[in-house]
N, C-alpha and C positions, 0 to 999 in steps of 0.2 A: 390522468395522473395516478400514480401508484399510491394506494392508501398506506400510510406508514405510522399511523397512531398505534402504539402497542396494543391497545384494546381491540383494534381492527385486525390484528395480525395473528389472532389466536385460532387454533384449529379446535374442532370438536374433540372431547376427551377420547384418548386412544388413537387419535390420528396424528400424522406428522405435522409439524409446524408449517405455516404458510411459506416461510422462507425456503424450506427444503423442497416444497412443491415447485416454487419459482425456479430454484436452482436446477431441478430436473428438466425444466422446460428451456433451459439456456440453449442458444445456438452453438452447435458443435460442428456443423458442416458449412464450409465456405459458401457454397451456392445458395443455401437457404438464407444466410445473412444478406448476401447480395440481392436476392429476390425481395426480401423484406424492405430493403432500402432503395429498391428501384434502380440498381446499378447493373450495367451490362457486363456479364462475365467474359465477353469476348474482348474487352478492353485490355491491351497488353499490360498496362500498369496494374491491372487487377488480377493478374495470374497469381494464384496462391503458391506460397512456398510449400515445401514437401510435407511439413507438419509431422514428420516421422518422430521427432524427439520432443516436440512442443506443440501439442494440438491446439485447435481453436476452442475458445469458451467465452461466450458473451451472454450475460443475462438479458432477457428480452426487454426488461424495463430500462436498462442502460442503452440498449440499441434504439429504443423509442426516443431517446434524447438526441439522436443523431439526425442531421439534416438529410432528408430523402433526396436521392439523386446527386449527392455531392461527394465525389471520391476524395476530396481534400478536407472533409469534415474533421476537425481536430479530435473528436472522440473516436471516430472510425479509424483514423490513422494509428491510434494507440493499440488497437486490437486486431487490425488486419494483418495477416501473415504475408507481407510484401515479398516479392521474389528476391529482393536483395538479401533476405535472411539466409539464402543458400550460398551466398558468396563468402569467400574467405577474405578477411581484411587483416593486414598486419597489425599486431599490437592488441587485437581483440581475442580474449582467451576464455577458457571454460570457467575458471574460478577467478572472476574479475576482482573480488575484494579480499581474497585470501581466507575465506571461511574454513576451508578444509585443513589449513595449517593450524587452526586454533580450536579444533574440536577436542573436547575433554572426555566425552562419553556419548552415550546414545542421545543425539540431538542437542547436546550442550556445547555452545560456542562461547569461549571466554576470550574476548579481545581487549576489553577496556577495564580499568580498575574499578572495583566496587559493584560491577553489574555483569550479569551473564545473559545470554540469549538462549532461549529454549525453542527449538524447532518442533512445534507441537503437532504439525501435520504438513503434508506436501500439497494439500488441496487448496484451491482458490476458486472464488466465484467467477473471476474473470482472469484470462491469461493475457497480461500486458506484454507486448512483443519486445519491450526493452528490459524485461525482468533480469536482474543480475543473478538470480538463482534458477534461470531456465534450464541449466544443466546440472543442478545440484542432485547428488545421489540420495534422494529421499529414502529409498528402500534400505540404505545402509545407515543413514544418520537421521534417525527420527525418534522422538520421545513419545512413541505410541503408548497406549494405556498400559500394556503389559511390560513396557520397558521404562516406565517412569521412575521406578525405584532406584536404579543406579544414578540417574541424573539428580534426583532429589537428595540422594546420599552425598553426592559430590558437592552440592550446594550447601547442605547442612554442615559438611566438614570444613568449609572455608568461612571463617568468621568475618572475612573482609568483604563478602558479598552481601550487599544490602538491597539490591534491586534485581528483579527478574523481568526480562522482556519476553513476552510470548510472541512468537513470530512463526513463519512458515515458508512457503504457503501462507495461508491466512488462518490464524488460530480460531477465528469465529466460524470456520468451516466445520469445526467439531460440534457435536451435539452439546446442549447445555448440561446434560447429565455428566458427560465426560469433563467439561470445563469446570463444573462445580466440584467434581472430585479432585481434579488437579489443583485448583486454587485452594481448596480446603487443605490439601497436603502442603502447599506452600505456606499457608497461614500458620501451620504448626512449626515452622522453622523460625526460631526466636529472633535471629538477627535480621531477618528480612523486614524492610520498611515499606518498599514500594513495589507495585505491580504495573508494568507498562505493557499495553496491548497495541501492537502494530497491526492495523487492519485497513483494508480497502472496502470491506463489505458494507459498512453504513453508507458509502457513496454509491456503489454499484448495485447494492441489494438492500435498500433501506428497510425492507420487511424483517431483516435480521434483528433489529432492535425491537424485541418483543418482551412480553411479561416474563417469560421463562429466563431470558438473559438477565433482565433487571433483577430477578429474584436472587440469583447467585451473586450478582454484583453487590447486592445489599448485605450479604452475609460476611464479606471479607473485611478483616481488620486492616489490610494493606491499603496504603494510599494509592489509588488507581488513577492512571493517566491513559487516555486514548490518543494514539498518534495515527491520524488518518492519512489518506493518500488521494489527493485530487490534483490534477495538473491544469485544468481549464475550468473557468467559471460555469460553463454550461453543464458540467457534471453535477452541479449543486442546485438541482431544481427544488421545488417546494416540498416534494416528498422526502428529500434528504434533510432539509431544514427541519421539517416536522419530526423526523425520526431522531434527530439529535437532541430534541428538547428534553426528554426524560433524563438523559445523561447530564445535561446542563443543570437541571433542577437538583440533581444529586451532588452538585459541586465537583463533578469530575472534570479536570482540565482536558480540553480538546486542542490538540496541536495538529498541524498539517505539514507533511513532507511532500514536496513536489519535485519532479525531475524536469530539467530544462531539455526540451525535445524539439528538434528541427521540424518545422511544419505544424507543430502543435501549439506551442506557447513561446516561440522565439521572437517575440516583439513586446515592446513595453506596454502596449494597450492590453494585451492578453494577460500579462503578469499583474498589472495594476488592478484589472477587473477581477482577477482571481483573488487577490488579497482582500479586496473590498467585499466580495461576495462571501469569502470565508468568515470575515468578521461579522457580517450580517447573520451568519449561521451560528455565531458563538465560538468560532474556531480561530486560533491565532496562527498566522504563518510562522513556521518554525525553521525549516531548511528548504533551500532550493539546491538540489543536487546537480552537479555536473554528471553527465552520463557515466555510469560504470561500464567500462569497456569490455562488455561480454560479447562473446562470439555470436553473431547473428543480428546485432543491434547497431552496427556502425553507421547505418543510414540515418539514425536519429541524432548523431553527435554534432556538437557545435564547437568551434574553436574557443579556447578560453578567453582571448581578448574580446570576442563578441559578447560572451557572458558578462565580463566586467563592464563593458559599455552599457549593456542592458541594466545592470544593477545601478550604475551611476544615474541613468535616466529615471529609474524607478525611485531611487532615493530622493531625487529632486521633486518628485511628484507626490509621494505619500509620506505620512508621519512615520517616525522611526519604528513604532510598534507594528506597523503593517509591512515592513521590509524584512523578508526572510534572510537568514544567513546563507551566503553562497559558499558551498562546501564541495569537497571531493573526498571520497573514501579511498585511501591509499593502503594497499595491503601491507601489513606489518607496522603501520603507524599506531601510536597509543591512543589516538582520538581522531575524529574527523578533522580534515585539514581545511581551515578557512581560507578562502581565496580573496586576496586583497583587491578591492575594486575602487578604493578611495583616493588613489594617487591623483593629485592635482585638483581636488575639490574639498570643500568643507561641508559635508552633509549635516543636516539638522539632526539632532538626537532628542527630539521631544517625545 
């Protein structure tokens, strides 16, 4: 088990944090990940995609949660560059959610009323193969440290913006010094009320929740919300549950966004177990996204009627607070689009 108590994640003075060391050890070569998992690289289904535009990256701790010798393991499928990625599928595009049409400045995306998204970094601890930003031009649209000023000025000049969403990539890929500086600058904008952090790192790299991170979180006046990303209950082992405890003790709301993925969680048992395990870890199921139709990810997609059927079964099995909202993001729409799955039933709303 990976130790995830913040006290155990500290490095000696002057040395890099433990999480950065773990990140440097991540798998980046397909044959090394296959060898670790005892999988035969000669298997046709395990031929790797080109990786030219979207390389492999898997933390070793996350790989350790995968079943050895199982090419259909739901965690493995999320990160393995399947050969279908190199195929062109009609209707699957580079900018699946219309981000590039809503960019206001360096890394600032304004889609929805009252809140803006700040692309703080292009780096992630893990490269999920269904990522809707796998083709995003991070080199052109990034609120890097030397380019924060224009984005912050845009936010300050718009009194209707009350919430900033830190995204990426994964914003927790930034060092704590940089994050503290950025959040301090956001603190100084009077109309801002909330800070939302969209991150997968506490799930795939629980060492990231350490004392340095908690220190700058303790200094902000902004109401802070963490939106995590887990798609399967086996992602949430004891190290993840332990890592989330300091956030819970600080009263920080923890929400989860999952993506409905073929072969990963496209059955009611997987979805129900995920919701229950999230709640055990102090996290509320928030959204279940239909796949964003990004080029290279068509093999993960499910028909909408199947998603609706799964939600009906899930609703009949779980209390209402454990049933996530089924949504799709449609480019140009003013909010997430809720997918109606209640026709013909009367789900409980307890």
